[in-house]
C-alpha positions as CSV (number, residue, x, y, z in Angstrom):
1,X,-112.5,77.9,-40.2
2,X,-110.9,75.2,-37.8
3,X,-107.6,73.5,-38.4
4,X,-107.2,70.1,-37.1
5,X,-108.7,66.7,-36.4
6,X,-110.8,67.3,-33.3
7,X,-113.1,70.0,-33.0
8,X,-114.5,69.2,-29.7
9,X,-113.1,73.3,-29.1
10,X,-115.7,74.8,-31.3
11,X,-118.7,75.3,-30.9
12,X,-120.7,74.0,-34.0
13,X,-124.3,74.5,-32.6
14,X,-123.9,77.6,-31.2
15,X,-122.1,78.9,-34.9
16,X,-125.5,76.9,-36.5
17,X,-127.7,78.6,-34.5
18,X,-126.3,82.1,-35.7
19,X,-126.2,80.7,-39.3
20,X,-122.6,80.8,-39.3
21,X,-120.5,78.2,-42.0
22,X,-118.0,76.3,-39.7
23,X,-115.0,74.5,-41.9
24,X,-112.1,71.3,-40.7
25,X,-109.4,71.3,-42.4
26,X,-107.6,68.6,-40.9
27,X,-105.7,66.8,-43.6
28,X,-102.4,68.9,-43.2
29,X,-101.7,67.9,-40.1
30,X,-102.0,64.2,-40.5
31,X,-98.6,63.6,-41.1
32,X,-97.2,65.8,-39.0
33,X,-99.0,64.7,-35.7
34,X,-98.8,61.2,-36.5
35,X,-94.5,61.6,-36.8
36,X,-95.0,63.4,-33.3
37,X,-96.7,60.4,-32.0
38,X,-93.6,58.5,-33.2
39,X,-91.1,60.7,-31.7
40,X,-92.5,60.4,-28.2
41,X,-93.2,56.9,-28.8
42,X,-89.3,56.3,-29.1
43,X,-88.8,58.7,-26.5
44,X,-90.6,56.7,-23.9
45,X,-89.5,53.3,-24.8
46,X,-85.6,54.8,-24.9
47,X,-85.6,57.3,-21.9
48,X,-84.2,60.4,-24.3
49,X,-85.6,63.0,-22.6
50,X,-84.4,61.8,-19.5
51,X,-81.0,61.0,-20.5
52,X,-80.5,64.5,-22.2
53,X,-81.3,66.3,-19.1
54,X,-78.4,63.9,-16.8
55,X,-76.0,64.9,-19.9
56,X,-76.8,68.7,-19.1
57,X,-76.1,68.2,-15.5
58,X,-73.0,67.0,-16.7
59,X,-73.7,63.8,-15.6
60,X,-72.8,60.1,-17.6
61,X,-75.5,57.5,-16.2
62,X,-75.9,55.4,-19.2
63,X,-77.1,52.7,-17.1
64,X,-80.0,54.1,-15.4
65,X,-81.9,54.8,-18.8
66,X,-81.9,50.9,-20.1
67,X,-84.9,51.5,-22.6
68,X,-87.0,48.6,-24.1
69,X,-87.2,47.7,-27.4
70,X,-90.0,48.6,-29.9
71,X,-89.9,46.0,-32.5
72,X,-91.9,43.3,-31.7
73,X,-94.0,44.7,-29.0
74,X,-97.6,45.0,-29.0
75,X,-99.0,48.8,-29.6
76,X,-102.9,49.7,-28.7
77,X,-103.7,52.5,-31.3
78,X,-107.6,53.6,-29.8
79,X,-109.1,55.4,-32.5
80,X,-108.2,54.9,-36.4
81,X,-109.3,58.4,-37.9
82,X,-106.5,59.9,-40.1
83,X,-104.1,60.2,-37.4
84,X,-104.5,57.0,-35.6
85,X,-104.4,54.8,-39.0
86,X,-101.4,56.7,-39.8
87,X,-99.4,56.0,-36.8
88,X,-100.8,52.2,-37.0
89,X,-99.2,52.2,-40.6
90,X,-95.5,53.5,-39.3
91,X,-95.6,51.5,-36.3
92,X,-95.8,47.9,-38.3
93,X,-93.6,49.1,-40.9
94,X,-90.7,49.4,-37.4
95,X,-91.5,45.7,-36.8
96,X,-94.2,46.5,-34.0
97,X,-97.7,44.3,-33.4
98,X,-100.4,46.9,-34.3
99,X,-103.9,46.3,-32.6
100,X,-106.6,49.0,-33.0
101,X,-110.6,49.7,-31.5
102,X,-112.4,52.1,-32.8
103,X,-116.0,52.0,-32.4
104,X,-117.6,52.8,-35.3
105,X,-115.5,49.9,-37.3
106,X,-116.7,46.7,-37.2
107,X,-114.3,43.9,-35.5
108,X,-115.0,41.7,-38.7
109,X,-113.9,44.6,-40.9
110,X,-111.0,43.5,-43.0
111,X,-108.7,46.3,-43.3
112,X,-106.4,46.0,-46.4
113,X,-103.4,47.4,-43.9
114,X,-103.8,43.8,-42.4
115,X,-104.8,45.4,-39.3
116,X,-106.0,43.8,-36.3
117,X,-109.4,44.9,-35.2
118,X,-110.4,44.3,-31.7
119,X,-112.7,45.2,-28.9
120,X,-111.2,48.0,-26.4
121,X,-110.8,45.2,-23.3
122,X,-108.6,43.8,-25.6
123,X,-106.6,46.2,-26.1
124,X,-105.9,47.0,-22.3
125,X,-105.0,42.9,-21.8
126,X,-102.7,42.8,-24.7
127,X,-101.4,46.0,-25.3
128,X,-97.7,46.9,-24.0
129,X,-97.9,50.3,-25.3
130,X,-101.0,52.3,-25.9
131,X,-101.6,55.1,-27.8
132,X,-105.4,57.3,-28.4
133,X,-106.7,59.6,-31.1
134,X,-110.1,59.7,-30.5
135,X,-112.1,63.7,-30.1
136,X,-112.5,64.5,-26.2
137,X,-116.7,63.6,-26.0
138,X,-118.4,63.0,-23.1
139,X,-117.7,59.3,-24.0
140,X,-113.9,59.5,-24.1
141,X,-113.5,61.8,-21.3
142,X,-111.2,59.6,-18.6
143,X,-111.9,56.9,-21.0
144,X,-108.4,55.9,-19.5
145,X,-108.9,56.1,-15.5
146,X,-108.0,53.9,-12.5
147,X,-110.9,51.1,-13.6
148,X,-109.4,50.5,-17.3
149,X,-105.7,50.8,-16.2
150,X,-106.1,47.9,-13.6
151,X,-106.8,46.0,-16.7
152,X,-104.0,46.9,-18.4
153,X,-100.4,44.9,-18.2
154,X,-98.2,45.5,-15.4
155,X,-95.4,48.0,-17.2
156,X,-97.7,49.4,-19.9
157,X,-96.9,52.5,-21.3
158,X,-99.6,55.4,-22.5
159,X,-99.6,58.2,-25.0
160,X,-102.0,60.9,-25.5
161,X,-101.2,63.4,-28.2
162,X,-104.9,63.7,-29.0
163,X,-107.2,65.5,-27.0
164,X,-106.2,66.7,-23.2
165,X,-108.3,64.6,-20.6
166,X,-109.5,61.5,-22.2
167,X,-106.5,60.1,-19.8
168,X,-107.8,61.1,-16.1
169,X,-104.1,62.5,-14.9
170,X,-105.0,61.9,-11.5
171,X,-105.7,58.2,-11.9
172,X,-102.1,58.2,-14.6
173,X,-100.3,59.8,-11.6
174,X,-101.3,57.2,-8.8
175,X,-100.7,54.4,-11.4
176,X,-97.3,55.7,-12.5
177,X,-96.3,56.0,-8.7
178,X,-97.4,52.5,-8.2
179,X,-95.4,51.0,-10.7
180,X,-98.4,49.6,-12.9
181,X,-97.6,52.1,-15.7
182,X,-94.1,52.2,-16.6
183,X,-94.0,55.3,-18.3
184,X,-96.5,57.9,-19.9
185,X,-96.0,60.6,-22.9
186,X,-98.4,63.3,-23.6
187,X,-98.4,66.5,-25.7
188,X,-101.4,67.5,-24.6
189,X,-103.3,68.1,-20.7
190,X,-107.1,68.5,-19.0
191,X,-106.1,72.1,-19.5
192,X,-103.3,74.2,-21.0
193,X,-101.0,75.4,-20.8
194,X,-99.9,73.5,-18.0
195,X,-97.1,74.0,-16.1
196,X,-98.2,72.6,-12.5
197,X,-99.1,69.2,-13.7
198,X,-98.2,66.9,-10.3
199,X,-97.4,64.4,-13.5
200,X,-94.5,66.9,-14.6
201,X,-92.9,66.1,-11.5
202,X,-92.1,62.1,-12.2
203,X,-88.9,60.9,-13.8
204,X,-90.4,58.3,-15.7
205,X,-93.3,61.1,-17.8
206,X,-92.1,63.0,-20.7
207,X,-94.5,66.0,-22.1
208,X,-94.5,68.6,-24.9
209,X,-96.5,71.9,-25.1
210,X,-98.9,70.6,-27.7
211,X,-96.4,70.6,-30.5
212,X,-98.1,68.0,-32.6
213,X,-98.9,69.6,-35.2
214,X,-96.1,72.4,-35.4
215,X,-94.2,72.0,-38.2
216,X,-93.6,74.7,-41.4
217,X,-94.8,72.2,-43.5
218,X,-98.1,71.1,-41.5
219,X,-98.9,74.9,-41.6
220,X,-98.1,75.6,-44.8
221,X,-100.3,73.1,-45.9
222,X,-103.3,73.5,-43.7
223,X,-102.9,77.1,-45.1
224,X,-103.3,76.3,-48.5
225,X,-106.3,74.4,-47.3
226,X,-108.2,77.3,-45.7
227,X,-107.5,79.7,-48.8
228,X,-108.3,76.8,-51.2
229,X,-111.7,75.8,-49.1
230,X,-112.8,79.4,-48.9
231,X,-112.1,80.5,-52.0
232,X,-114.1,77.8,-53.6
233,X,-116.9,78.5,-51.5
234,X,-116.8,82.0,-52.5
235,X,-116.1,81.4,-56.2
236,X,-117.5,78.0,-57.1
237,X,-120.5,77.4,-54.7
238,X,-118.7,74.1,-53.8
239,X,-118.7,73.6,-49.5
240,X,-116.2,70.8,-48.3
241,X,-115.0,69.8,-44.9
242,X,-118.4,71.2,-43.1
243,X,-119.1,70.2,-39.8
244,X,-122.6,72.2,-40.0
245,X,-124.3,72.1,-43.8
246,X,-123.9,69.0,-46.6
247,X,-121.3,69.0,-48.8
248,X,-121.6,70.2,-52.0
249,X,-119.3,69.0,-55.1
250,X,-118.0,71.4,-57.9
251,X,-120.5,72.3,-60.4
252,X,-123.3,70.3,-58.8
253,X,-125.3,73.9,-57.7
254,X,-124.8,75.2,-60.9
255,X,-125.6,71.7,-62.8
256,X,-128.9,71.1,-61.0
257,X,-129.6,75.1,-60.5
258,X,-133.4,75.2,-62.6
259,X,-134.4,72.6,-59.3
260,X,-132.5,75.1,-56.6
261,X,-134.8,77.9,-58.2
262,X,-137.5,75.9,-58.5
263,X,-137.4,74.3,-54.7
264,X,-136.8,78.4,-53.7
265,X,-139.8,79.8,-55.3
266,X,-142.4,77.1,-54.9
267,X,-141.4,77.1,-50.8
268,X,-141.7,80.9,-50.8
269,X,-144.8,80.6,-52.6
270,X,-146.4,77.9,-50.6
271,X,-144.9,80.3,-47.5
272,X,-146.7,83.1,-48.1
273,X,-150.3,80.9,-49.1
274,X,-150.6,79.0,-46.1
275,X,-152.2,80.2,-42.7
276,X,-151.9,79.2,-39.5
277,X,-148.5,77.7,-37.7
278,X,-146.4,75.2,-39.8
279,X,-145.8,72.3,-38.1
280,X,-144.5,69.3,-40.8
281,X,-143.2,70.2,-44.2
282,X,-143.1,67.6,-46.5
283,X,-140.6,67.2,-49.3
284,X,-141.0,64.5,-52.4
285,X,-138.3,64.0,-54.5
286,X,-138.5,61.9,-57.3
287,X,-136.6,61.3,-60.5
288,X,-133.4,63.3,-61.9
289,X,-133.2,65.8,-59.0
290,X,-132.2,62.6,-56.5
291,X,-129.0,62.7,-58.1
292,X,-128.2,65.8,-56.3
293,X,-127.4,66.1,-53.1
294,X,-130.7,67.0,-51.7
295,X,-130.1,67.9,-48.0
296,X,-128.8,70.9,-49.8
297,X,-131.9,71.4,-51.5
298,X,-134.1,70.2,-48.6
299,X,-132.3,73.7,-46.4
300,X,-133.1,75.7,-49.8
301,X,-136.9,75.1,-48.9
302,X,-136.9,75.4,-45.3
303,X,-135.2,78.5,-45.7
304,X,-137.6,79.6,-48.3
305,X,-140.3,78.7,-46.0
306,X,-138.6,80.6,-43.0
307,X,-137.5,83.8,-44.5
308,X,-140.9,85.8,-45.2
309,X,-142.4,84.4,-41.7
310,X,-138.7,85.3,-39.7
311,X,-136.8,87.6,-41.5
312,X,-133.3,87.4,-42.6
313,X,-131.9,86.0,-39.4
314,X,-132.3,82.5,-41.3
315,X,-129.8,81.3,-43.9
316,X,-128.7,78.1,-45.4
317,X,-126.9,77.3,-42.7
318,X,-129.5,77.6,-39.8
319,X,-132.5,76.5,-41.6
320,X,-133.1,73.2,-40.6
321,X,-132.0,74.4,-36.9
322,X,-134.5,77.0,-36.7
323,X,-137.0,74.6,-37.9
324,X,-136.4,71.6,-35.5
325,X,-136.2,74.8,-32.3
326,X,-140.0,76.0,-33.3
327,X,-141.3,72.8,-33.7
328,X,-141.4,71.9,-37.3
329,X,-141.1,68.4,-38.7
330,X,-138.9,68.2,-41.7
331,X,-139.8,64.7,-44.1
332,X,-138.3,63.3,-47.2
333,X,-139.2,60.6,-49.5
334,X,-137.0,59.8,-52.4
335,X,-138.3,57.7,-55.2
336,X,-135.9,57.3,-58.0
């Protein structure tokens, strides 16, 4: 089980290869992480950590820490998943103009929130504050870099409470030193723990040690979610939040158990009577069976075909992976 939204630190492919079910429980930390982003946004705009540090040093430097208002400013949100959407909603409520980019949402889509969807270059061009809420992938690594920063407004402020590496730290350091970027707030770094980053030497850079999901409420919620997901899987044949297996609703397996049994027996029988190397598996679905999750049923068929040949190392989680690795093509046709 993994509690959190990004799953780039879980080797899902390796787990699948070994037949291990990977479940994600992202919902419990959504509010907490969004609230932490908002807290960092306010702290960045009003220089709160820096002002507090001078007070601790017995200095009263009111004029040194003049900040900026958030109301009326443009916030660019990159990534409209659970957390990005919540951040956008909260920032709209405090009077910010929020524009957003998400590669999986068409810019022509109409959102009930009234949020403006734009291309990413428009965020770079228009935003006073930019916050990133995407997973770390090859496509998003160093998404914010020297080139993209050059497209931004002078005095832009950047936030990263998602994953370290989305903002190139070396390029950000140079941009802050030059004055192009007025400040930045991080909850995550490229490596952790990180107490040696040159960014920490800058007065207009603030950071926390990955506290995004660290609240009493979030820890309780994700613990409850984990227990519920595991118990439902073990006791009710229900799969929710799986990253390497189809979702199965409560009662679905039992409701279509006759199809499950038939699929398994037919596949086992066919595996035993066929000679030669298996190259293609063609499965034709028709009628009532099309109402169930056919990805699950296909996994049943493929597993039942492979177990007599390969033994107990094949299960429902890795059956499709094993078939693909052995060059077996699995085809489905569905006719209602």
